[in-house]
C-alpha positions in Angstrom: 0.5 0.0 -0.2 1.6 3.3 -0.9 2.1 5.9 1.7 0.0 9.3 1.4 1.7 12.3 1.0 0.9 14.1 4.6 -0.2 17.6 4.1 -0.8 20.6 6.8 -2.8 23.6 5.3 -1.8 27.2 6.8 -4.2 29.6 6.4 -6.2 32.3 8.3 -9.3 32.0 6.1 -11.7 28.8 7.7 -13.3 28.9 4.3 -10.0 28.1 2.2 -8.7 26.1 5.1 -11.8 24.0 5.0 -11.8 23.9 0.9 -8.0 23.1 0.7 -8.7 20.3 3.3 -12.2 19.0 1.1 -9.4 19.1 -2.2 -6.5 17.2 -0.4 -9.1 14.4 0.5 -10.7 14.0 -2.3 -7.3 12.7 -3.3 -6.0 8.7 -3.3 -2.4 9.5 -2.6 -2.4 12.4 -0.3 -4.2 13.6 3.4 -4.7 16.8 5.1 -3.5 15.8 8.4 -4.0 19.3 9.9 -4.9 23.2 9.5 -3.8 25.7 11.4 -5.0 29.6 11.2 -1.5 31.2 11.6 2.1 29.7 11.8 2.5 29.9 16.1 -0.1 27.1 15.9 1.3 25.9 13.2 4.7 25.1 14.6 3.4 23.4 17.2 1.5 20.8 14.6 4.6 20.4 12.3 6.3 19.1 15.2 3.6 16.5 16.2 2.2 15.8 13.1 5.4 15.4 10.9 4.0 16.6 7.5 5.3 16.0 3.9 4.1 18.9 2.7 3.0 22.6 3.7 0.8 24.7 1.9 1.0 28.2 3.5 -1.1 31.8 3.6 1.3 34.7 2.1 -0.3 37.1 4.5 -1.2 36.3 7.8 -2.2 37.4 11.4 0.4 36.8 14.6 3.9 36.2 11.8 3.9 36.8 8.2 4.5 33.9 6.3 7.9 35.2 5.0 9.2 35.3 8.4 7.7 31.8 9.5 8.7 30.4 5.9 12.6 32.5 6.5 12.9 30.1 10.3 11.5 27.2 8.9 13.8 26.6 6.3 16.5 27.1 8.4 15.8 25.7 11.1 13.4 22.8 9.6 13.5 22.6 5.8 10.6 21.1 4.5 8.6 21.3 1.0 6.1 24.6 1.0 3.6 25.8 -1.5 2.7 29.1 -1.4 -1.0 30.1 -1.3 -0.8 33.7 -2.7 -3.0 36.4 -3.5 -2.9 38.3 -6.9 -2.0 41.0 -6.1 0.5 43.0 -6.8 2.5 43.1 -3.8 1.2 39.4 -3.1 3.4 39.0 -6.2 6.1 40.0 -4.6 5.8 38.3 -2.2 5.7 35.2 -3.2 8.6 35.6 -5.5 10.8 36.6 -2.4 9.1 33.2 -0.9 10.4 31.2 -3.5 13.7 32.9 -3.1 14.1 31.5 0.7 12.6 28.1 -0.7 9.5 27.5 -1.2 8.8 24.8 -4.1 5.8 26.2 -5.8 2.7 28.7 -5.3 -1.3 28.3 -6.3 -3.1 31.8 -6.7 -6.6 33.0 -4.3 -9.1 33.9 -7.2 -10.3 37.3 -6.6 -14.4 36.3 -6.3 -15.9 33.5 -5.1 -13.1 31.7 -3.7 -14.7 28.6 -2.7 -15.9 27.8 -6.3 -12.4 29.5 -7.6 -10.5 26.8 -5.4 -12.7 24.1 -6.8 -12.1 25.0 -9.9 -7.7 25.3 -9.4 -8.0 21.7 -7.6 -5.7 19.6 -10.4 -3.2 22.3 -9.9 -3.4 22.7 -6.2 -2.8 18.9 -5.9 -0.2 18.6 -8.9 1.9 21.2 -6.8 1.5 19.2 -3.8 2.8 16.1 -5.2 5.7 17.9 -7.2 6.9 19.6 -3.7 6.6 16.1 -1.9 9.3 15.0 -4.2 11.0 18.1 -4.9 14.8 18.9 -3.7 14.6 21.2 -0.9 17.0 24.2 -1.8 18.8 25.3 1.4 19.3 29.1 1.9 22.9 28.4 1.5 21.9 28.6 -1.9 20.9 31.8 -2.0 25.0 32.5 -1.3 25.7 31.2 -4.5 23.1 33.2 -6.2 24.5 36.3 -5.0 28.1 35.3 -6.4 26.7 34.4 -9.7 25.0 38.2 -9.9 29.0 39.4 -9.9 30.1 36.7 -12.3 29.2 38.4 -15.6 30.0 36.7 -18.4 32.3 38.2 -20.7 30.7 39.7 -24.5 30.9 37.6 -27.0 34.2 38.3 -29.4 31.9 37.9 -33.0 28.7 38.9 -33.8 27.2 36.6 -35.7 26.4 34.6 -32.3 24.6 37.1 -31.2 22.3 38.1 -33.8 22.0 35.0 -35.8 21.4 32.7 -32.4 19.0 32.7 -30.0 18.2 30.8 -27.1 15.4 29.3 -26.4 14.4 28.6 -22.8 11.4 26.2 -20.7 11.2 25.3 -17.2 8.2 25.0 -15.1 8.4 23.8 -10.8 11.1 25.8 -9.6 11.7 27.7 -12.8 11.3 30.9 -11.3 14.8 30.9 -9.4 16.3 28.5 -12.0 15.5 31.3 -14.8 17.2 34.2 -12.7 20.5 31.8 -11.9 20.7 31.5 -15.8 19.8 35.2 -16.7 21.8 37.0 -14.4 25.1 36.4 -15.4 24.8 37.1 -19.2 25.9 39.8 -20.5 24.2 42.7 -22.8 24.9 41.8 -25.9 24.0 37.9 -25.5 21.6 36.9 -28.4 18.0 37.2 -27.7 15.9 34.8 -25.7 12.6 33.4 -25.3 11.0 31.8 -22.1 7.9 29.7 -21.5 7.8 29.2 -17.5 4.6 28.0 -16.5 3.3 30.7 -14.5 -0.6 32.5 -13.8 -1.5 35.7 -15.7 -1.2 38.0 -13.0 2.6 36.9 -12.2 3.9 36.8 -15.6 4.7 41.0 -15.9 5.8 41.2 -12.6 8.3 38.4 -12.8 10.0 39.7 -15.5 10.1 43.2 -13.8 11.7 41.8 -11.0 14.4 40.2 -13.1 14.8 43.4 -15.3 15.9 45.1 -12.0 18.5 41.9 -11.7 19.7 41.1 -14.6 22.8 43.1 -17.0 20.5 42.3 -20.1 16.6 43.8 -20.2 14.0 41.3 -19.5 10.1 41.6 -20.6 7.2 39.9 -20.9 6.8 39.2 -24.2 4.0 41.1 -26.6 2.9 40.1 -29.7 4.6 40.9 -32.9 7.8 42.6 -31.4 11.1 42.0 -33.1 13.8 40.1 -30.6 16.5 41.6 -30.1 19.9 40.7 -28.1 20.7 41.5 -25.3 16.8 41.1 -24.6 14.6 38.2 -22.9 11.1 37.8 -23.5 9.1 35.7 -20.9 5.2 34.1 -22.3 2.5 36.3 -20.9 0.4 33.5 -18.9 -2.3 34.0 -20.6 -1.3 33.0 -24.3 1.7 30.3 -25.6 4.8 32.6 -26.9 6.1 31.1 -30.4 9.2 32.5 -32.6 8.4 33.7 -36.3 9.7 34.9 -39.1 9.3 38.4 -40.9 11.8 39.2 -43.0 15.3 39.1 -42.2 14.1 39.7 -38.2 12.5 37.1 -35.7 9.8 38.1 -33.8 7.4 36.7 -31.3 3.7 35.2 -31.9 1.1 35.0 -29.0 -2.0 33.1 -29.6 -4.1 31.4 -27.0 -4.8 28.4 -28.7 -6.2 25.3 -26.0 -3.3 24.1 -23.6 -1.0 21.2 -24.5 0.1 18.9 -22.2 -2.4 20.9 -19.8 -0.4 24.3 -20.1 -1.0 27.4 -21.8 1.7 29.2 -22.0 3.6 25.6 -23.2 7.2 24.9 -23.6 6.4 22.7 -26.1 4.9 25.2 -28.4 7.5 27.2 -28.2 10.1 24.8 -29.0 8.4 23.5 -32.0 8.1 26.8 -33.1 11.8 27.0 -32.6 12.6 24.3 -34.3 10.1 25.1 -37.4 11.8 29.0 -37.7 15.3 29.1 -36.6 16.1 25.4 -37.3 20.2 25.4 -36.0 20.1 29.0 -35.1 18.1 27.8 -31.7 20.0 27.0 -28.7 17.3 24.9 -26.3 17.8 25.1 -22.7 15.1 23.5 -20.5 15.6 23.5 -16.9 14.1 22.2 -13.9 9.9 21.4 -13.9 7.3 18.6 -13.4 5.7 16.5 -16.2 6.8 16.2 -19.5 6.1 19.6 -21.3 9.3 20.3 -23.5 10.5 17.2 -23.9 8.9 16.3 -27.5 9.6 20.3 -28.6 13.1 20.0 -27.6 13.8 16.5 -29.8 11.9 18.1 -32.9 14.4 21.4 -32.4 17.3 18.8 -32.3 15.8 17.5 -35.2 16.2 20.6 -37.2 20.0 21.4 -36.0 19.6 23.2 -32.9 22.0 22.2 -30.1 20.2 21.8 -26.5 21.0 22.0 -23.0 19.3 19.9 -20.0 19.7 20.6 -16.4 21.1 17.7 -14.3 19.1 15.8 -11.9 21.7 17.0 -8.9 20.6 20.6 -9.3 16.7 20.3 -10.6 14.2 21.0 -8.0 11.8 18.4 -9.7 13.6 16.4 -12.0 10.6 16.1 -14.7 10.7 17.8 -17.7 14.6 17.5 -18.3 14.5 13.8 -17.3 11.9 13.7 -20.2 14.2 15.6 -22.8 17.3 13.2 -21.9 14.9 9.9 -22.2 14.2 10.8 -25.5 17.7 12.0 -26.7 17.2 15.4 -27.2 19.6 17.0 -25.0 23.2 17.4 -26.5 24.5 18.3 -22.9 23.3 17.7 -19.2 24.7 20.9 -17.4 24.5 21.9 -14.0 22.4 24.8 -13.4 25.1 27.0 -11.9 26.8 26.1 -14.8 24.5 26.4 -17.6 25.1 29.9 -18.9 28.9 29.7 -19.0 28.3 26.2 -21.0 25.5 28.1 -23.4 28.3 30.6 -23.9 31.2 28.1 -24.8 29.2 26.4 -27.1 28.1 30.1 -29.0 32.0 30.9 -29.2 32.4 27.4 -30.9 30.4 28.8 -33.1 31.5 31.7 -33.6 35.1 30.4 -34.3 33.6 28.0 -36.7 31.4 31.1 -39.0 34.5 33.1 -38.9 36.6 29.7 -40.6 33.9 29.8 -43.3 
């Protein structure tokens, strides 16, 4: 008999506690072992109930969710899924929670909370499952991240790789921090970058702005039909698939609201397939941490069209799902630790440049 995932719900709303408990207990592989109205009560319940996963509200009385998370990750690290509001301040707090070690987050609907949460039941339970299998990123990783911010890669010695090549990135669970780690050391003249990260609509613009403030390159939420420029990264908005298209001599973005692919919109497979069809050997694929298989088939198509692809290794993934699937189908040319990813991508770009100059 399979052991059920033990979940402790922490939320100051009695309604949210009740709905989450009902959702969790409705699944055959998990059980809600308790529900706490604030972190102080939760602290004692963690000791007595020994849960596998916590769901944690961002804004609570008596102790802020972030303060509690920071103490928890220092004293008793365990998988946490944040339950966040759809506000701008809520998104800033949520990204800080992910920095501190939370595995993922779900959003509270603004209206008709009970029905809205029920509609998100699949999302919530998927994230709890992912969290139960995830590797914890201890706070010590933040020290490494701060070092990465100072270790900017040198500019590329040729303009061919910068103007003709594109870097195409896909990620899911754990991806917000992985994408930050990858982008933060890139120089301002790097090739244009397209990114699909599974994330709700209300958070993608805030995510892009946050990265833009941290990185040497420009980072923005993608809009339809804009030219892709070197030194810029374009993040798929949470409401649309992001695709790569050609317009004359230029690469441009395309957004569409077609049906979800692999249950996701935006989908990594959609982005990767468009890169395979449009850029071929000019594309470099990067698949990072995430649950599921979104991106594996699209990355294989990229490789078949001449792209060179990188997959994050198991040791550095929060969830080794998407990279594992891409590796399994033979789509990855290199399997690389996250801390070395930008360096390896640029090493590949440099070799391309040397070849181009020899021709």
